[in-house]
mmCIF file as Biopython writes it, N, C-alpha, C and O atoms, coordinates in Angstrom:
data_model
#
loop_
_atom_site.group_PDB
_atom_site.id
_atom_site.type_symbol
_atom_site.label_atom_id
_atom_site.label_alt_id
_atom_site.label_comp_id
_atom_site.label_asym_id
_atom_site.label_entity_id
_atom_site.label_seq_id
_atom_site.pdbx_PDB_ins_code
_atom_site.Cartn_x
_atom_site.Cartn_y
_atom_site.Cartn_z
_atom_site.occupancy
_atom_site.B_iso_or_equiv
_atom_site.auth_seq_id
_atom_site.auth_asym_id
_atom_site.pdbx_PDB_model_num
ATOM 1   N N  . MET A ? 1  ? 11.149  9.870   -2.832  1.0 0.0 1  A 1 
ATOM 2   C CA . MET A ? 1  ? 10.230  10.048  -2.881  1.0 0.0 1  A 1 
ATOM 3   C C  . MET A ? 1  ? 9.529   8.601   -3.999  1.0 0.0 1  A 1 
ATOM 4   O O  . MET A ? 1  ? 8.834   8.652   -5.014  1.0 0.0 1  A 1 
ATOM 5   N N  . CYS A ? 2  ? 9.895   7.854   -3.509  1.0 0.0 2  A 1 
ATOM 6   C CA . CYS A ? 2  ? 9.361   6.788   -4.535  1.0 0.0 2  A 1 
ATOM 7   C C  . CYS A ? 2  ? 9.168   7.035   -6.042  1.0 0.0 2  A 1 
ATOM 8   O O  . CYS A ? 2  ? 8.257   6.433   -6.610  1.0 0.0 2  A 1 
ATOM 9   N N  . SER A ? 3  ? 9.866   7.778   -6.647  1.0 0.0 3  A 1 
ATOM 10  C CA . SER A ? 3  ? 9.257   8.104   -8.149  1.0 0.0 3  A 1 
ATOM 11  C C  . SER A ? 3  ? 9.792   7.817   -9.748  1.0 0.0 3  A 1 
ATOM 12  O O  . SER A ? 3  ? 9.569   8.196   -10.898 1.0 0.0 3  A 1 
ATOM 13  N N  . SER A ? 4  ? 11.155  6.337   -8.550  1.0 0.0 4  A 1 
ATOM 14  C CA . SER A ? 4  ? 10.677  5.475   -9.909  1.0 0.0 4  A 1 
ATOM 15  C C  . SER A ? 4  ? 9.941   3.757   -9.009  1.0 0.0 4  A 1 
ATOM 16  O O  . SER A ? 4  ? 9.778   2.588   -9.359  1.0 0.0 4  A 1 
ATOM 17  N N  . ALA A ? 5  ? 9.734   4.469   -7.920  1.0 0.0 5  A 1 
ATOM 18  C CA . ALA A ? 5  ? 9.525   2.733   -7.724  1.0 0.0 5  A 1 
ATOM 19  C C  . ALA A ? 5  ? 7.950   1.931   -8.170  1.0 0.0 5  A 1 
ATOM 20  O O  . ALA A ? 5  ? 7.697   0.726   -8.162  1.0 0.0 5  A 1 
ATOM 21  N N  . VAL A ? 6  ? 7.339   2.725   -8.424  1.0 0.0 6  A 1 
ATOM 22  C CA . VAL A ? 6  ? 6.435   1.702   -9.382  1.0 0.0 6  A 1 
ATOM 23  C C  . VAL A ? 6  ? 5.826   2.011   -10.369 1.0 0.0 6  A 1 
ATOM 24  O O  . VAL A ? 6  ? 5.359   3.132   -10.570 1.0 0.0 6  A 1 
ATOM 25  N N  . SER A ? 7  ? 5.739   0.901   -11.241 1.0 0.0 7  A 1 
ATOM 26  C CA . SER A ? 7  ? 6.059   0.486   -12.524 1.0 0.0 7  A 1 
ATOM 27  C C  . SER A ? 7  ? 4.630   -0.105  -12.940 1.0 0.0 7  A 1 
ATOM 28  O O  . SER A ? 7  ? 4.307   -0.053  -14.127 1.0 0.0 7  A 1 
ATOM 29  N N  . SER A ? 8  ? 3.738   -0.684  -11.958 1.0 0.0 8  A 1 
ATOM 30  C CA . SER A ? 8  ? 2.740   -1.106  -11.777 1.0 0.0 8  A 1 
ATOM 31  C C  . SER A ? 8  ? 1.334   -0.727  -11.904 1.0 0.0 8  A 1 
ATOM 32  O O  . SER A ? 8  ? 1.035   0.439   -11.644 1.0 0.0 8  A 1 
ATOM 33  N N  . PRO A ? 9  ? 0.495   -1.498  -12.243 1.0 0.0 9  A 1 
ATOM 34  C CA . PRO A ? 9  ? -1.126  -0.679  -12.096 1.0 0.0 9  A 1 
ATOM 35  C C  . PRO A ? 9  ? -1.337  -1.995  -10.816 1.0 0.0 9  A 1 
ATOM 36  O O  . PRO A ? 9  ? -2.490  -2.384  -10.629 1.0 0.0 9  A 1 
ATOM 37  N N  . ARG A ? 10 ? -0.633  -2.383  -10.304 1.0 0.0 10 A 1 
ATOM 38  C CA . ARG A ? 10 ? -0.637  -3.012  -8.795  1.0 0.0 10 A 1 
ATOM 39  C C  . ARG A ? 10 ? -0.602  -3.453  -7.518  1.0 0.0 10 A 1 
ATOM 40  O O  . ARG A ? 10 ? -1.111  -4.277  -6.758  1.0 0.0 10 A 1 
ATOM 41  N N  . ALA A ? 11 ? 0.811   -1.918  -7.623  1.0 0.0 11 A 1 
ATOM 42  C CA . ALA A ? 11 ? 1.391   -1.466  -6.565  1.0 0.0 11 A 1 
ATOM 43  C C  . ALA A ? 11 ? 1.542   -0.035  -6.368  1.0 0.0 11 A 1 
ATOM 44  O O  . ALA A ? 11 ? 1.735   0.739   -7.305  1.0 0.0 11 A 1 
ATOM 45  N N  . ALA A ? 12 ? 1.431   0.415   -4.819  1.0 0.0 12 A 1 
ATOM 46  C CA . ALA A ? 12 ? 1.700   1.802   -4.680  1.0 0.0 12 A 1 
ATOM 47  C C  . ALA A ? 12 ? 2.636   1.917   -3.778  1.0 0.0 12 A 1 
ATOM 48  O O  . ALA A ? 12 ? 3.073   1.046   -3.025  1.0 0.0 12 A 1 
ATOM 49  N N  . CYS A ? 13 ? 3.063   3.503   -3.917  1.0 0.0 13 A 1 
ATOM 50  C CA . CYS A ? 13 ? 4.065   3.630   -2.980  1.0 0.0 13 A 1 
ATOM 51  C C  . CYS A ? 13 ? 3.446   4.587   -1.905  1.0 0.0 13 A 1 
ATOM 52  O O  . CYS A ? 13 ? 2.930   5.588   -2.402  1.0 0.0 13 A 1 
ATOM 53  N N  . VAL A ? 14 ? 3.388   4.504   -0.610  1.0 0.0 14 A 1 
ATOM 54  C CA . VAL A ? 14 ? 2.766   5.066   0.536   1.0 0.0 14 A 1 
ATOM 55  C C  . VAL A ? 14 ? 4.129   5.147   1.605   1.0 0.0 14 A 1 
ATOM 56  O O  . VAL A ? 14 ? 5.142   4.449   1.634   1.0 0.0 14 A 1 
ATOM 57  N N  . SER A ? 15 ? 3.685   6.344   2.492   1.0 0.0 15 A 1 
ATOM 58  C CA . SER A ? 15 ? 4.371   6.859   3.461   1.0 0.0 15 A 1 
ATOM 59  C C  . SER A ? 15 ? 3.896   6.524   4.950   1.0 0.0 15 A 1 
ATOM 60  O O  . SER A ? 15 ? 3.242   7.299   5.649   1.0 0.0 15 A 1 
ATOM 61  N N  . PRO A ? 16 ? 4.303   5.317   5.307   1.0 0.0 16 A 1 
ATOM 62  C CA . PRO A ? 16 ? 3.758   4.649   6.632   1.0 0.0 16 A 1 
ATOM 63  C C  . PRO A ? 16 ? 3.321   5.294   7.834   1.0 0.0 16 A 1 
ATOM 64  O O  . PRO A ? 16 ? 3.095   4.483   8.732   1.0 0.0 16 A 1 
ATOM 65  N N  . ARG A ? 17 ? 3.128   6.497   8.141   1.0 0.0 17 A 1 
ATOM 66  C CA . ARG A ? 17 ? 3.369   7.364   9.134   1.0 0.0 17 A 1 
ATOM 67  C C  . ARG A ? 17 ? 2.027   7.130   9.906   1.0 0.0 17 A 1 
ATOM 68  O O  . ARG A ? 17 ? 1.025   6.945   9.214   1.0 0.0 17 A 1 
ATOM 69  N N  . PRO A ? 18 ? 1.905   7.121   11.266  1.0 0.0 18 A 1 
ATOM 70  C CA . PRO A ? 18 ? 2.835   6.474   12.133  1.0 0.0 18 A 1 
ATOM 71  C C  . PRO A ? 18 ? 3.281   5.338   12.624  1.0 0.0 18 A 1 
ATOM 72  O O  . PRO A ? 18 ? 4.185   5.186   13.446  1.0 0.0 18 A 1 
ATOM 73  N N  . ASN A ? 19 ? 2.723   4.656   12.179  1.0 0.0 19 A 1 
ATOM 74  C CA . ASN A ? 19 ? 3.076   3.415   11.951  1.0 0.0 19 A 1 
ATOM 75  C C  . ASN A ? 19 ? 3.936   2.615   10.835  1.0 0.0 19 A 1 
ATOM 76  O O  . ASN A ? 19 ? 3.439   2.222   9.779   1.0 0.0 19 A 1 
ATOM 77  N N  . PRO A ? 20 ? 5.602   2.381   11.290  1.0 0.0 20 A 1 
ATOM 78  C CA . PRO A ? 20 ? 6.231   1.702   10.483  1.0 0.0 20 A 1 
ATOM 79  C C  . PRO A ? 20 ? 5.791   0.145   9.933   1.0 0.0 20 A 1 
ATOM 80  O O  . PRO A ? 20 ? 5.066   -0.555  10.640  1.0 0.0 20 A 1 
ATOM 81  N N  . VAL A ? 21 ? 6.270   -0.318  8.664   1.0 0.0 21 A 1 
ATOM 82  C CA . VAL A ? 21 ? 6.245   -1.027  7.851   1.0 0.0 21 A 1 
ATOM 83  C C  . VAL A ? 21 ? 7.464   -1.849  7.608   1.0 0.0 21 A 1 
ATOM 84  O O  . VAL A ? 21 ? 8.585   -1.360  7.470   1.0 0.0 21 A 1 
ATOM 85  N N  . ALA A ? 22 ? 7.203   -3.065  7.565   1.0 0.0 22 A 1 
ATOM 86  C CA . ALA A ? 22 ? 8.558   -4.040  7.289   1.0 0.0 22 A 1 
ATOM 87  C C  . ALA A ? 22 ? 8.071   -5.065  5.997   1.0 0.0 22 A 1 
ATOM 88  O O  . ALA A ? 22 ? 6.942   -5.539  5.872   1.0 0.0 22 A 1 
ATOM 89  N N  . ILE A ? 23 ? 9.153   -5.260  5.138   1.0 0.0 23 A 1 
ATOM 90  C CA . ILE A ? 23 ? 9.253   -6.253  3.972   1.0 0.0 23 A 1 
ATOM 91  C C  . ILE A ? 23 ? 8.415   -7.073  4.635   1.0 0.0 23 A 1 
ATOM 92  O O  . ILE A ? 23 ? 8.480   -7.150  5.862   1.0 0.0 23 A 1 
ATOM 93  N N  . GLY A ? 24 ? 7.486   -7.819  3.890   1.0 0.0 24 A 1 
ATOM 94  C CA . GLY A ? 24 ? 6.183   -9.081  4.315   1.0 0.0 24 A 1 
ATOM 95  C C  . GLY A ? 24 ? 5.397   -8.751  5.445   1.0 0.0 24 A 1 
ATOM 96  O O  . GLY A ? 24 ? 4.884   -9.569  6.208   1.0 0.0 24 A 1 
ATOM 97  N N  . ASP A ? 25 ? 5.339   -7.785  5.505   1.0 0.0 25 A 1 
ATOM 98  C CA . ASP A ? 25 ? 4.060   -7.252  6.419   1.0 0.0 25 A 1 
ATOM 99  C C  . ASP A ? 25 ? 3.039   -7.227  5.213   1.0 0.0 25 A 1 
ATOM 100 O O  . ASP A ? 25 ? 3.259   -6.759  4.095   1.0 0.0 25 A 1 
ATOM 101 N N  . VAL A ? 26 ? 1.601   -7.966  5.772   1.0 0.0 26 A 1 
ATOM 102 C CA . VAL A ? 26 ? 0.309   -8.011  5.376   1.0 0.0 26 A 1 
ATOM 103 C C  . VAL A ? 26 ? -0.844  -7.036  5.507   1.0 0.0 26 A 1 
ATOM 104 O O  . VAL A ? 26 ? -1.787  -7.536  6.120   1.0 0.0 26 A 1 
ATOM 105 N N  . LEU A ? 27 ? -1.079  -5.539  5.029   1.0 0.0 27 A 1 
ATOM 106 C CA . LEU A ? 27 ? -2.300  -5.209  5.397   1.0 0.0 27 A 1 
ATOM 107 C C  . LEU A ? 27 ? -3.688  -5.439  4.804   1.0 0.0 27 A 1 
ATOM 108 O O  . LEU A ? 27 ? -3.944  -6.008  3.743   1.0 0.0 27 A 1 
ATOM 109 N N  . ARG A ? 28 ? -4.569  -4.877  5.708   1.0 0.0 28 A 1 
ATOM 110 C CA . ARG A ? 28 ? -5.832  -5.037  5.249   1.0 0.0 28 A 1 
ATOM 111 C C  . ARG A ? 28 ? -6.531  -3.499  4.619   1.0 0.0 28 A 1 
ATOM 112 O O  . ARG A ? 28 ? -7.323  -2.930  5.369   1.0 0.0 28 A 1 
ATOM 113 N N  . ILE A ? 29 ? -6.398  -3.219  4.024   1.0 0.0 29 A 1 
ATOM 114 C CA . ILE A ? 29 ? -6.392  -1.402  3.302   1.0 0.0 29 A 1 
ATOM 115 C C  . ILE A ? 29 ? -8.337  -1.077  3.254   1.0 0.0 29 A 1 
ATOM 116 O O  . ILE A ? 29 ? -8.935  -1.522  2.274   1.0 0.0 29 A 1 
ATOM 117 N N  . ALA A ? 30 ? -8.938  -0.510  4.064   1.0 0.0 30 A 1 
ATOM 118 C CA . ALA A ? 30 ? -9.987  -0.002  3.574   1.0 0.0 30 A 1 
ATOM 119 C C  . ALA A ? 30 ? -10.038 1.383   2.919   1.0 0.0 30 A 1 
ATOM 120 O O  . ALA A ? 30 ? -9.723  2.504   3.318   1.0 0.0 30 A 1 
ATOM 121 N N  . LEU A ? 31 ? -10.836 0.647   1.122   1.0 0.0 31 A 1 
ATOM 122 C CA . LEU A ? 31 ? -10.745 2.306   0.000   1.0 0.0 31 A 1 
ATOM 123 C C  . LEU A ? 31 ? -12.360 2.610   0.455   1.0 0.0 31 A 1 
ATOM 124 O O  . LEU A ? 31 ? -13.267 1.794   0.618   1.0 0.0 31 A 1 
ATOM 125 N N  . HIS A ? 32 ? -12.373 3.935   0.582   1.0 0.0 32 A 1 
ATOM 126 C CA . HIS A ? 32 ? -14.247 4.153   0.574   1.0 0.0 32 A 1 
ATOM 127 C C  . HIS A ? 32 ? -14.230 5.030   -0.745  1.0 0.0 32 A 1 
ATOM 128 O O  . HIS A ? 32 ? -13.384 5.809   -1.183  1.0 0.0 32 A 1 
ATOM 129 N N  . CYS A ? 33 ? -15.605 4.579   -1.277  1.0 0.0 33 A 1 
ATOM 130 C CA . CYS A ? 33 ? -15.777 4.293   -2.528  1.0 0.0 33 A 1 
ATOM 131 C C  . CYS A ? 33 ? -17.007 5.291   -2.934  1.0 0.0 33 A 1 
ATOM 132 O O  . CYS A ? 33 ? -18.131 4.788   -2.940  1.0 0.0 33 A 1 
ATOM 133 N N  . GLY A ? 34 ? -16.837 6.996   -3.354  1.0 0.0 34 A 1 
ATOM 134 C CA . GLY A ? 34 ? -17.878 7.936   -2.909  1.0 0.0 34 A 1 
ATOM 135 C C  . GLY A ? 34 ? -19.138 7.349   -1.931  1.0 0.0 34 A 1 
ATOM 136 O O  . GLY A ? 34 ? -19.011 7.190   -0.717  1.0 0.0 34 A 1 
ATOM 137 N N  . THR A ? 35 ? -20.408 7.051   -2.711  1.0 0.0 35 A 1 
ATOM 138 C CA . THR A ? 35 ? -21.390 7.026   -1.742  1.0 0.0 35 A 1 
ATOM 139 C C  . THR A ? 35 ? -22.158 5.844   -1.260  1.0 0.0 35 A 1 
ATOM 140 O O  . THR A ? 35 ? -23.277 5.699   -0.767  1.0 0.0 35 A 1 
ATOM 141 N N  . GLU A ? 36 ? -20.903 4.830   -1.656  1.0 0.0 36 A 1 
ATOM 142 C CA . GLU A ? 36 ? -21.232 3.306   -1.038  1.0 0.0 36 A 1 
ATOM 143 C C  . GLU A ? 36 ? -21.004 3.641   0.387   1.0 0.0 36 A 1 
ATOM 144 O O  . GLU A ? 36 ? -20.247 4.603   0.521   1.0 0.0 36 A 1 
ATOM 145 N N  . THR A ? 37 ? -21.573 2.969   1.817   1.0 0.0 37 A 1 
ATOM 146 C CA . THR A ? 37 ? -21.910 2.256   2.964   1.0 0.0 37 A 1 
ATOM 147 C C  . THR A ? 37 ? -20.361 1.762   3.091   1.0 0.0 37 A 1 
ATOM 148 O O  . THR A ? 37 ? -19.443 2.362   3.649   1.0 0.0 37 A 1 
ATOM 149 N N  . GLU A ? 38 ? -20.331 0.787   2.572   1.0 0.0 38 A 1 
ATOM 150 C CA . GLU A ? 38 ? -19.484 -0.159  2.872   1.0 0.0 38 A 1 
ATOM 151 C C  . GLU A ? 38 ? -17.908 -0.116  2.054   1.0 0.0 38 A 1 
ATOM 152 O O  . GLU A ? 38 ? -17.977 -0.502  0.887   1.0 0.0 38 A 1 
ATOM 153 N N  . PRO A ? 39 ? -16.877 0.195   2.405   1.0 0.0 39 A 1 
ATOM 154 C CA . PRO A ? 39 ? -15.763 0.730   1.750   1.0 0.0 39 A 1 
ATOM 155 C C  . PRO A ? 39 ? -15.523 -1.032  1.323   1.0 0.0 39 A 1 
ATOM 156 O O  . PRO A ? 39 ? -15.982 -2.024  1.889   1.0 0.0 39 A 1 
ATOM 157 N N  . LEU A ? 40 ? -14.593 -0.927  0.066   1.0 0.0 40 A 1 
ATOM 158 C CA . LEU A ? 40 ? -13.714 -1.965  -0.098  1.0 0.0 40 A 1 
ATOM 159 C C  . LEU A ? 40 ? -12.801 -2.140  0.397   1.0 0.0 40 A 1 
ATOM 160 O O  . LEU A ? 40 ? -11.955 -1.300  0.705   1.0 0.0 40 A 1 
ATOM 161 N N  . ILE A ? 41 ? -12.778 -3.794  0.658   1.0 0.0 41 A 1 
ATOM 162 C CA . ILE A ? 41 ? -11.633 -4.095  1.172   1.0 0.0 41 A 1 
ATOM 163 C C  . ILE A ? 41 ? -10.250 -4.593  0.472   1.0 0.0 41 A 1 
ATOM 164 O O  . ILE A ? 41 ? -10.620 -5.292  -0.472  1.0 0.0 41 A 1 
ATOM 165 N N  . VAL A ? 42 ? -9.171  -4.566  0.492   1.0 0.0 42 A 1 
ATOM 166 C CA . VAL A ? 42 ? -8.222  -4.656  -0.020  1.0 0.0 42 A 1 
ATOM 167 C C  . VAL A ? 42 ? -6.957  -5.706  0.801   1.0 0.0 42 A 1 
ATOM 168 O O  . VAL A ? 42 ? -6.815  -5.765  2.022   1.0 0.0 42 A 1 
ATOM 169 N N  . ILE A ? 43 ? -5.930  -6.658  -0.471  1.0 0.0 43 A 1 
ATOM 170 C CA . ILE A ? 43 ? -4.926  -6.794  1.071   1.0 0.0 43 A 1 
ATOM 171 C C  . ILE A ? 43 ? -3.783  -6.868  0.344   1.0 0.0 43 A 1 
ATOM 172 O O  . ILE A ? 43 ? -3.578  -7.658  -0.577  1.0 0.0 43 A 1 
ATOM 173 N N  . ALA A ? 44 ? -2.816  -5.794  0.886   1.0 0.0 44 A 1 
ATOM 174 C CA . ALA A ? 44 ? -1.326  -5.432  0.386   1.0 0.0 44 A 1 
ATOM 175 C C  . ALA A ? 44 ? -0.196  -6.360  1.342   1.0 0.0 44 A 1 
ATOM 176 O O  . ALA A ? 44 ? -0.295  -6.669  2.529   1.0 0.0 44 A 1 
ATOM 177 N N  . SER A ? 45 ? 0.787   -6.643  0.466   1.0 0.0 45 A 1 
ATOM 178 C CA . SER A ? 45 ? 2.098   -6.726  1.191   1.0 0.0 45 A 1 
ATOM 179 C C  . SER A ? 45 ? 2.523   -5.568  0.807   1.0 0.0 45 A 1 
ATOM 180 O O  . SER A ? 45 ? 2.123   -4.740  -0.011  1.0 0.0 45 A 1 
ATOM 181 N N  . VAL A ? 46 ? 3.813   -5.667  1.867   1.0 0.0 46 A 1 
ATOM 182 C CA . VAL A ? 46 ? 5.173   -4.540  1.840   1.0 0.0 46 A 1 
ATOM 183 C C  . VAL A ? 46 ? 5.939   -5.745  1.099   1.0 0.0 46 A 1 
ATOM 184 O O  . VAL A ? 46 ? 6.298   -6.910  1.270   1.0 0.0 46 A 1 
ATOM 185 N N  . ILE A ? 47 ? 5.960   -4.311  -0.181  1.0 0.0 47 A 1 
ATOM 186 C CA . ILE A ? 47 ? 7.279   -5.870  -1.465  1.0 0.0 47 A 1 
ATOM 187 C C  . ILE A ? 47 ? 9.091   -5.171  -1.226  1.0 0.0 47 A 1 
ATOM 188 O O  . ILE A ? 47 ? 10.112  -5.849  -1.336  1.0 0.0 47 A 1 
ATOM 189 N N  . ARG A ? 48 ? 9.027   -3.656  -0.883  1.0 0.0 48 A 1 
ATOM 190 C CA . ARG A ? 48 ? 10.172  -3.128  -0.256  1.0 0.0 48 A 1 
ATOM 191 C C  . ARG A ? 48 ? 10.399  -1.754  0.131   1.0 0.0 48 A 1 
ATOM 192 O O  . ARG A ? 48 ? 9.823   -0.882  -0.520  1.0 0.0 48 A 1 
ATOM 193 N N  . ASP A ? 49 ? 11.023  -1.484  0.931   1.0 0.0 49 A 1 
ATOM 194 C CA . ASP A ? 49 ? 10.863  -0.671  1.908   1.0 0.0 49 A 1 
ATOM 195 C C  . ASP A ? 49 ? 12.238  0.410   1.324   1.0 0.0 49 A 1 
ATOM 196 O O  . ASP A ? 49 ? 13.425  0.088   1.380   1.0 0.0 49 A 1 
ATOM 197 N N  . ASP A ? 50 ? 11.732  1.652   0.807   1.0 0.0 50 A 1 
ATOM 198 C CA . ASP A ? 50 ? 12.880  2.457   0.509   1.0 0.0 50 A 1 
ATOM 199 C C  . ASP A ? 50 ? 13.075  3.847   1.909   1.0 0.0 50 A 1 
ATOM 200 O O  . ASP A ? 50 ? 13.492  5.001   2.013   1.0 0.0 50 A 1 
ATOM 201 N N  . GLY A ? 51 ? 12.657  3.117   2.482   1.0 0.0 51 A 1 
ATOM 202 C CA . GLY A ? 51 ? 13.836  4.163   3.806   1.0 0.0 51 A 1 
ATOM 203 C C  . GLY A ? 51 ? 12.894  5.916   3.266   1.0 0.0 51 A 1 
ATOM 204 O O  . GLY A ? 51 ? 12.075  6.077   2.361   1.0 0.0 51 A 1 
ATOM 205 N N  . ASP A ? 52 ? 13.469  6.962   4.273   1.0 0.0 52 A 1 
ATOM 206 C CA . ASP A ? 52 ? 13.019  8.007   4.662   1.0 0.0 52 A 1 
ATOM 207 C C  . ASP A ? 52 ? 11.315  7.777   5.034   1.0 0.0 52 A 1 
ATOM 208 O O  . ASP A ? 52 ? 10.531  8.726   5.010   1.0 0.0 52 A 1 
ATOM 209 N N  . ASP A ? 53 ? 10.884  6.331   5.384   1.0 0.0 53 A 1 
ATOM 210 C CA . ASP A ? 53 ? 9.399   6.778   5.661   1.0 0.0 53 A 1 
ATOM 211 C C  . ASP A ? 53 ? 8.867   6.186   4.660   1.0 0.0 53 A 1 
ATOM 212 O O  . ASP A ? 53 ? 7.654   6.170   4.869   1.0 0.0 53 A 1 
ATOM 213 N N  . GLU A ? 54 ? 9.139   5.628   3.562   1.0 0.0 54 A 1 
ATOM 214 C CA . GLU A ? 54 ? 8.356   5.083   2.364   1.0 0.0 54 A 1 
ATOM 215 C C  . GLU A ? 54 ? 8.512   3.614   2.214   1.0 0.0 54 A 1 
ATOM 216 O O  . GLU A ? 54 ? 9.570   3.050   2.494   1.0 0.0 54 A 1 
ATOM 217 N N  . ALA A ? 55 ? 7.371   2.942   1.735   1.0 0.0 55 A 1 
ATOM 218 C CA . ALA A ? 55 ? 7.443   1.691   0.917   1.0 0.0 55 A 1 
ATOM 219 C C  . ALA A ? 55 ? 6.679   1.395   0.001   1.0 0.0 55 A 1 
ATOM 220 O O  . ALA A ? 55 ? 5.945   2.234   -0.522  1.0 0.0 55 A 1 
ATOM 221 N N  . VAL A ? 56 ? 6.715   0.245   -0.326  1.0 0.0 56 A 1 
ATOM 222 C CA . VAL A ? 56 ? 6.207   0.163   -1.529  1.0 0.0 56 A 1 
ATOM 223 C C  . VAL A ? 56 ? 4.878   -1.218  -1.341  1.0 0.0 56 A 1 
ATOM 224 O O  . VAL A ? 56 ? 5.312   -2.309  -0.969  1.0 0.0 56 A 1 
ATOM 225 N N  . LEU A ? 57 ? 3.820   -1.133  -1.524  1.0 0.0 57 A 1 
ATOM 226 C CA . LEU A ? 57 ? 2.603   -2.011  -1.767  1.0 0.0 57 A 1 
ATOM 227 C C  . LEU A ? 57 ? 2.502   -2.826  -2.616  1.0 0.0 57 A 1 
ATOM 228 O O  . LEU A ? 57 ? 2.021   -2.246  -3.590  1.0 0.0 57 A 1 
ATOM 229 N N  . ALA A ? 58 ? 2.760   -4.397  -2.960  1.0 0.0 58 A 1 
ATOM 230 C CA . ALA A ? 58 ? 1.971   -4.998  -3.809  1.0 0.0 58 A 1 
ATOM 231 C C  . ALA A ? 58 ? 0.737   -5.419  -3.483  1.0 0.0 58 A 1 
ATOM 232 O O  . ALA A ? 58 ? 0.774   -6.152  -2.495  1.0 0.0 58 A 1 
ATOM 233 N N  . PHE A ? 59 ? -0.823  -5.172  -4.111  1.0 0.0 59 A 1 
ATOM 234 C CA . PHE A ? 59 ? -1.758  -5.742  -3.771  1.0 0.0 59 A 1 
ATOM 235 C C  . PHE A ? 59 ? -2.003  -6.784  -4.407  1.0 0.0 59 A 1 
ATOM 236 O O  . PHE A ? 59 ? -1.374  -7.271  -5.346  1.0 0.0 59 A 1 
ATOM 237 N N  . GLN A ? 60 ? -3.332  -7.299  -3.679  1.0 0.0 60 A 1 
ATOM 238 C CA . GLN A ? 60 ? -3.366  -9.021  -3.809  1.0 0.0 60 A 1 
ATOM 239 C C  . GLN A ? 60 ? -4.580  -9.044  -4.509  1.0 0.0 60 A 1 
ATOM 240 O O  . GLN A ? 60 ? -5.254  -8.030  -4.330  1.0 0.0 60 A 1 
ATOM 241 N N  . ASN A ? 61 ? -5.243  -10.196 -5.522  1.0 0.0 61 A 1 
ATOM 242 C CA . ASN A ? 61 ? -6.565  -10.067 -5.913  1.0 0.0 61 A 1 
ATOM 243 C C  . ASN A ? 61 ? -7.194  -9.125  -6.060  1.0 0.0 61 A 1 
ATOM 244 O O  . ASN A ? 61 ? -8.125  -8.687  -5.384  1.0 0.0 61 A 1 
ATOM 245 N N  . LEU A ? 62 ? -6.499  -8.570  -7.390  1.0 0.0 62 A 1 
ATOM 246 C CA . LEU A ? 62 ? -7.544  -7.189  -8.069  1.0 0.0 62 A 1 
ATOM 247 C C  . LEU A ? 62 ? -7.368  -7.518  -9.240  1.0 0.0 62 A 1 
ATOM 248 O O  . LEU A ? 62 ? -7.889  -6.871  -10.148 1.0 0.0 62 A 1 
#
């Protein structure tokens, strides 16, 4: 379960279900911040596939 996967504040371990991802895929992720009406959109790339339905994302431009 990505226990040793992430040592950077610009990365996250995720379980991409039901849609699998592959290394190199680029994702647009909407983060809803409390009472804000518009979500914060961030871009992340899949940098590692840990198998067992887990992947590591690296966020760009944070």
